[in-house]
N, C-alpha and C positions, 0 to 999 in steps of 0.2 A: 022688293023681296023676290018676286017671281023671276026678276032679271037676274038677280045673284045666283037663284038656283038653276037658272039656264045656263049661266056662264059655267058653273061648276060641273054641269053635266057635260058641257061642250069640253071642258078640260079633261074629264075622264075619258072621254071618247079619243081626244088626241094623245093622252098617255097611251091608251091601249092600242091606238094606230102605232105609236112609236115602238111598242113591245113588238108588235107583229112584225115590223120592218126589221127589228133587230135579230129576230128569230131566223130570218132568211140567210144572213151571213153565217150565223151559228150552223144553219142546215147544211150550208155549202160547205163548211169547213169541217164539221164533225159527224156528218152522216155516216153511221157505220156501214161497212161494206158486206158483213156476213161472210159467206164463202168466196166471194170473189177475189177479195185481196190474197187469199191464199192459194187461189187456183189461178196460174197464168194465163190459162186457156178460156177462163170465165169472163163474162161481161162485167167490166167495172164502170160502167157509164153512171149508174146511180149512186155509187160510192163518194164520200166526201173527200175533199182535197187532202186533209191529214191521213184518211184511211188509204188513198191511193198512194201517197209518198210513203207510208209504212209498208205498204205492198211492194212498192218499187225497190225499196233499200231492205225489205226483209227485216223489219224491226218489230214487228208484233210477236207477243210472246210465243205463238204457236210456231213461228218462223225460228226463234232463237232456241228453243229447246222444248221439253215437256212441259205442259201446264201444270202448276201447282196451285189448285183451288185454295187450299188453307192459307198457303202463303200470300196469295192475292188478296183474300178477304182480310188478313191481319193488316197488310198494306194500307187497304182503304180505310179501315177503322182507326188506324192512327192519325189520320187528317194530316200527314205531312210530318209527323214527329218521328219518323224512323229514325234519324239520326240521333236522337236521344234514347230510343230504345236500344239501338244497337249498342252505344255507349254503355248503357246500364248492364246490358247482358254480357258485354265483354268482360266488364270488372267482375260480374258474378261468376264467369267462367273460370277467370283466374284465380278467385278466392277458393272455389270448387276444386281446381286442380291442385292447390296448396294443401288442402284439407283431406285430398285423395278421395273426394265424394265422385266416385266414377260415374255412378248412374244419374246423379244431378248433373253432372258436367255433359253427359251426352245429351241429356234433355234440353240444356242449355244452348248447345251447339245446333239442336234441331230447331229452335226458335230464331236463332241467328241467321241460319241459311234460309229460313223462310222470308225473312226481312230483307236479305240481300242475295237472292238466288243467281245473280248474274255478276257477281263480283268475284272475278278470279282469285285475288290475293287471299280472300277469306278462305276458299276452299283449299287452295295450296298451304297456307300456313296451318290451318286446323288439322289437315291431313298429315302434315309432317309433325304437328304436335302430339297426334294420336300415335302415330307409328314409332316415333324415335323418343320423345321426351317422357311420354307416360308409360312405354312398354318396359322402361329400365326400371319402373317402381315395383316390378313384380320379381319374386324370387325365382321361381321355377321357370325354366326356358319355354316349357310348353306355354304357361301363362303370358310370357312375353310374346311368344309367336302369335298366339290368339290376339292380343292388343294390337301387333303389327298389321295383322289383316283387317282389324276395324278401321285403321287409317285407310287401307287400301279401298275398302268397301265405301267408305265416306267419299274417297274421291271419285268412285265410279257414281255415286248419286249426283254430284256436281256435274260429271260428263254428260249424264243423261239430261240435265237441265241446261247444259250449255252446249249444243252440238255444232256451233261455229266458232268455238275456241279451241284450236288444236293444242295450246300449251297444256290443257289439263290431262288429256291422255298422255301427253308427253312426260309430264311429271309423274304420272302414275307408272309409266314405264320404268322411270329413272328409279322411283322407290323400290319397285318389286325387284329391280336389278340389284341396286347397292344396299338396300337394307337387308335382304336375304343373303345376298352374295358377299358382302363386305363387314357384317357385324362379327363381333367376336364369336356368337354363337353359329356362324354360318355352317358348320358342318351339321348342326341339328337342324338348323332352319332350312336348309336346301333339301333334307330328307323329309321333314314335315310338309314342306311345299310340294314336293314331288307327289308324296303320298296322299295329298289333299288330306290331311288330318282334320277329322270332326267336319269334313266337307266346308271348310272356311272360304275357300276362294274358287277352285276351278269348278266345282258343282254349280255355282251361281254365275259364273263368269263364262265358261264353254265346256259343258259336261262331256262333249264329244272329243275334247282333245285328248290324243294318245298320250300313254305314260312317258314314251321317250321325249315328248314335246313339253313336258311338264318342268323342265328345268327352268329355275327363274331367269336366267339369263336368256333363254330361247323365248320366253313369254314376254320378258321387256322387250326383245327385239322384235315380236310380233305387234306388240303395243305402239312401239316406236314407228313402225312402218304405217300403221293406221292412222296416227298423228300426221305423218308425212303426206299421205294420201289426201287427209282433209286440209293440210296446208296449201297443197297444190292446187285442189279443187277451189278454194278461196281466193287463192291468188289469180286464177284464171278470171275470176269475177271481179277482180280490182281490189280485192281485200288483202292488206299486206300483213306479213307476219310480224308480231310484235315481240321479237326476241332476236338474238344473233343468230342468222341463218346458219353460218357454218357450223357452229356448236349444235344447232337443232338437227341439222342433216347428218351429222357425223355418227349419232348415237346407235343407229342399227349396227353399223360396221363395228364400232366398239363394243358391243353387247356380244357380237359374235367373237370377237377376240377375247372377252372376259369368259365366255363360255368355253372356248378352246383352252384357255389357261386352267379353269377350274377342273375340267375332266382329265386334263393331262397330270396336274398335281394329284388327282386322285388314282392315277395309274391306269386309267383307260386309254391306252396309247392308240389303239385301232381307230376308234371313234375321234380322239384327239387329232390324228393326221387329216382325217376328212374335214373336221372343224377348221383346222388352220387353212386348208385349201379354200374352204368356203370364205373364211375371213380375208384371204388373199383377193378373192373375187369381189367381196363386198367393197373392199377398201379401193379396188381398181373403179367400180361404179362411182365411189364417192368423188373420185379424182377427175372423172368425167362429167360430173354434174355442173351445170351452168348457173352462176350467181350474177344476177344483174348488180352493176355499181350504183350507188346512189348518186343522183346529180350528174348522171354521166349516161351516154348511150351504150357504153362498153359492157360487154357479157364476157366474164372469165371463168376459166375452170381451175381449179386446184392444181390438176396434174399438168398444166401448161408452163409452170414457172420455169422448169429447166429448158424448155424449147424457147421461152421468151429471153431467157439469160443467154443463150447460145446466139440467138440473132441480134441482141444487142451488141454482143461483143463483135460480131461481124461488120455491123454498121458503123461502130466506133473506129474500129480499125480502118474501114474503108475512108471515113470522113478524115482521119489523120493522115492516110497516104495520099489523099487528094491535096491536102494542104500540109506538105511535109515541113516540119521544123517551125511552123507557125505557133503552135500551142506553147512550145518552150520560148519563143520570142515574146509572146504575149505575158507569159507568168514572169519573165525577166523583167519586162517593161513595168509590171504592177509592183514588183519587188522593189526597182529603182525609186518608184515613186512614193516608197515609204521613207520618210524623214527621219524617224526615230531609229537610230543604229542598234539599239537594244532589241526592239522588235525584228528587225532584219536578221540579226545574228540567231534569235530564238528560231525564227522560222527556218533558217538554213541549217541549224544543228540537228545532229542524229537525236531522234527522240529517246533512245537509249540512254543518252547521256545528259538529259535534262536535269536540271535542279528544279525544285518545288516551283520557284518563281519564274523559270524559263517556261515551265510546262504550262502554268497559267497565262502566262504571256502569249505563247503560242496558241493555245487554244482560244483565247479572245480575239486573235487577229487572223487566225486561220482562214476566214471566209474572205480575207482581202486578196487571196491569191486564187480564189476559185474563177474559172473561165467557163462560161456558159457556152452550150453548143451553138445557140444562136451568134453569141458573140465571136465565136470561132469561124462560122460559116461567112459572117460579114466580111472576113478577110480577104476572101477570094475577089477577083477583078469584077468590078461593076459591069453589069450587061454582058456577061459572058456566060456560056455554057457551065463553066466550072462552078460560077456562082450560084446558078441555078439547081446545079445537082447537090451543091453543098447544103444550100437550104431546105431541100427535101429530104436529105439525110439528117440534117438537124430536127426537123419536125417529126420525122419517123423515131428517131432515138428518145425524143422527149415523150412521144406517145407510148412507146414501148416502156420507158422508164416508169411512167404513171401507172400502166397497166402491170407491171412487175411490182409495184409498191403497193397496188390494191390487192393482188393475190398474196403477197407476203403477208398482209393485214389479216387475211381471211386464214391463212395456215398457221399463223403464229399461235392462237389460243388453242389449236387442235393438237399442237405438238407433232404436226404433220411429218416432217423429216424423220422423227423416231419411228412413229408407226409404220410409215411406208418401209422402212428398213426392217422393221420386226416382223412384219408379216412375210416378208422375203426370206429372213433368217431362219423363222421357225419351220419353213419347208425345205430347208437344206439337210442333207444328210448327217452332217456333223452335229448340228444342233438337236436332231432327234436323237442321235446316239448319245449325246451329252446327257440329255433329260433322262433317257432310259438308265443310263449308268448311274447318274445321282438318285434316282428312284431307287434303283436296286441298291446302291451303297447305304442309303439311309435305312432301308428295310434290314440288311444285313446288320447293320449297327444296332437296330433295335433287337435283333436276335441275338447279340452277343458275339457274332462271328466277325471278329474285329480285323483279323487278317484280310479276310476276302473282301471286307469293306474298305480297306485301304487301297486295294488293288482297284476296285470299282471307282473310288474317287480319282485315283490318279489317271485312269484311262478317261473318264469324264472330263477332267481337266484339260486333257490332251486336245479332245475335241473342243472344248472352249477356247484353248490356244489358237485353234485354227480360224474358228469363227472371229475372235476378236482381232486376229492380224488381217483378216480379209474384210472385215467390216469396222474401221476406226470409229464410227460414229457411235458404235456400242462400247467399243473399249475405252473412249474418253467420257462415257456417261456416267456420272457420280452415282446415280440411282442403281444402275446396273452393277455398278463396282460394289455397292453395299450388298446387293442380293448376292453376288457370287462370294463376297467376303462372308457371308453367314454359312455358305457351305464350306468354305475353308476353314472357319472355325470349327466346324463338326469334324473336318478332316484331322485338324490338329489334334483335338481331343481324342479322336479314334487313334491316331498315331501314340499318342502318350499312353493311352490305356492298353495298347497292344505291346508296349514295351519296345517301340520302335523310337528311331531319331527322325526329326523332321529333316526332310531333303535339303541338301546345300544349294543346289540350284533349282529352287521350286519353280515350276513351269508358269505359275500365275503370279510371281513375285512382284509385277508391276501393278496388280490389283491391290495387294497388299501396300505398295508404296503410295497409291493413289489415296487410300484411306488415311494411312499415317501423314502424308503430306497435304491433307484437307484439299485434295482435288488440283494441286499444283502440278501440271504434267510436265513441267520444265525440270522437275526433279526426279522424273520417272524414267527407268530403264526398260524397254519392252523386249522381253525375250523372244527368241526365234520359236519355231515349231518344235515339238517333241523329238527327241533323239533316244531311240531305242539302245544306242551304245553307250549311253551316258548315264551310269549308275547313280550319279550325285542327283539325278532328278527324281529318285525313287526314295521312300522311306527306308533306312536301313536298320538292321537289328540293333539294339541298344547294347553298347559295350560294357564290360563290368569294370571294376575299380582296378584291376591289374594293368589296364591300357588306359592311362589317364591322357597321353598324348593325343590319342585318336579323339577322345571326347573333347579334349580342348581345342583342337582343330575344327571340329564340327560345331562347337559351340561359338567359335570366332567367326565362322561363315554364315552363322544364323542365329540371332538373339532366341528365336523360339526354340531352337534346338537346344541353345543352353538351358532354358527354363525347363524343357522336356527332360534334359538328362539329370538336372539337379533335383528336381521333384520327384520324389518316389512315386512311381504310378501303382495303382492296385493290381493285383494280379488278374490275370485275364479270366474269363468264365471258361468252364471245362469245355464248352462247345468250340472254343476258338483254339487256333493251332498255337503251340508253345513256341517261343523264340529260340533259335538255335544257340548253342553255347557260344562263349565268346571266343574261344579258340577254334572253332570251326570257321571256313570260309562262308559268309552270308549268301544265301542264293539271292538273285535278282528278284525285285517285287513282280516283274512280268517276265515271262519266257523271252528269249532272243527272237527277233524277227526271222521268220522263215519265208516270207515273201513280202514284196513292196507293192504298194498301190499309190499311183500318182496323186499328189496333194493339189488341191484347188486353190489353196490360201498361199500367201506370200508375205513377206516382212514388209510391213507397211510403216515401220517406225521411222525410217529416215535419219537415225541418229548416226552421226558421224563417229568414225572409230569403231563400229560395232559390225562385226562379220553378218553379212546378210544371210538369211536363211536359205537352204538349197532349194531349188526348184521344184524338185519331187522329193520331200523328206521320206525316209523309210516309215512304214507303218505296218504294224504287225496285224495279222488277222483278227487279234483280240481286240484291237482298237478300231476295227472297221464298223461302219454302221450296220446296225442289226437289219436283217432282210425284212423283218415284218413290218407291217405297216404301222407306223407310230409317229405320233407327234407329241411333242412334250412343252412344258415351260412357257406357257402363254401368261405372262404377267402384266399387271397394271403398272408397267415401267413407265417412267418419265425423264427425258433428257433434262429437263429443268426442274423436276421435283413437282410439276403441275399435275393434277389428278386427270 
């Protein structure tokens, strides 16, 4: 019996010794580091392995962001059941939103973010939900604006808890810009935001921000720049950005463009001019930004695409001149190797004459005639200087083609070509004058001064003609055509109300044709510049019933004129000038030119059979760009309809 008790005592001692031994690796792995892990200059010798790893990779809660004691306590008390709690709270929040229980919903969201304080998608989704989906449930625009700022401030809480997540301040900037500046209530939202109504945003965000900097687009730009600074800092430490880089870095320049557009539409032309100049500088900085290519050592810039294309053209030409006629011989050899005569015939046929079957056949077999640059270089004499040079040229061409493709992939989602042209165009005298004239025309139209409004519209359209001829990229853009067509509709309505007839040779008739033909440019005739000597380009006084022939002639030249002449128009307001009697010779819509100024645009239509525009078309002083510093028309336009 005593021996048995002795063995039990020894066994307990063995168990106790094993427990002590197990504590040693636990102590080595899990010993807390205290302040040492957060201070790179402190001694971490006595910190456990896990604590040192957290310090090296900055994974501790203090390194990620502010510490939330309540949230940490909730996570510990759930003993790993966080996912169940998050699921239940998410369903509860959804039900509260359907029942419009806003106070309960806010409390539920507070619990959700305490359980998942470092989950980016949760902060982003709920901030969007608060600012967009819930704000529309209120009737008064002030109540809606207040709810919008609730979403902003909610996202700011997430930024404080996630100081290493540049996507959160980036999303906050996007919401500030687009929810305030693009909503149906943007006119009211922008004013409330700038005034910091009820101190809902600026007072807590940056009370020292001057009033002229409180525009929503400028605040968005400020937040975007902070997000980019954080992303650059993290990238220098080896932490990659978890979103599309080109879209991420484009937003400051885009916000400046949107700001320029907004204040120009509001008629603040002096600030608009300065804003568009800043937008051009910001876009130029974007073009010089370096983007590393994944799985490659290449670093590209958005603005070097044209340079790469020019260099590619030189290298291709040099290689083909080095081996003259070889490329055609290789193509003929590959064509002769195709046994099927139908395929050969389809590949040789003019694409414009394809039938449906021939087109499909040619597309399926077009790669059989492709000649790679290495294949072309291999045709040079073996072990000759010519072959060595050809191989080097082929390698350089392939490298630049890959680089060109990477740049194009980065530029495509930005609609880069359009915005690059846009910031240039908005700083030209013609575009500034066009925007001023359109703004003046719309104001005169609202005031009932219809004849004066017609003249301003026509002067604005002349400046637009010059811009569209010089920059065909804008002329061929369907979205730009839609926006100009909106102004043309106002012009048509003003002409009709002023008892005038739509001009026979409307100077922007190509824009109308683009809209009517659904963007098919093959059916569009591009007019030359405005001509002061052609009265058919101006709205003429409406003729009476004693002159049916003239009315019929005008109606045949333009269907819109027919509609305007057949539909009785209301009498013009007393403030507008009356139309002259039909038996009087109508005065031209604009006075004859007294002096000429050289034009900078030229006819770029290239349409055969159409007389080219004169190199220096006459231009009245009335149509000259106004001397005041003014920029206009900064729109969210898109060549492909992309936002």
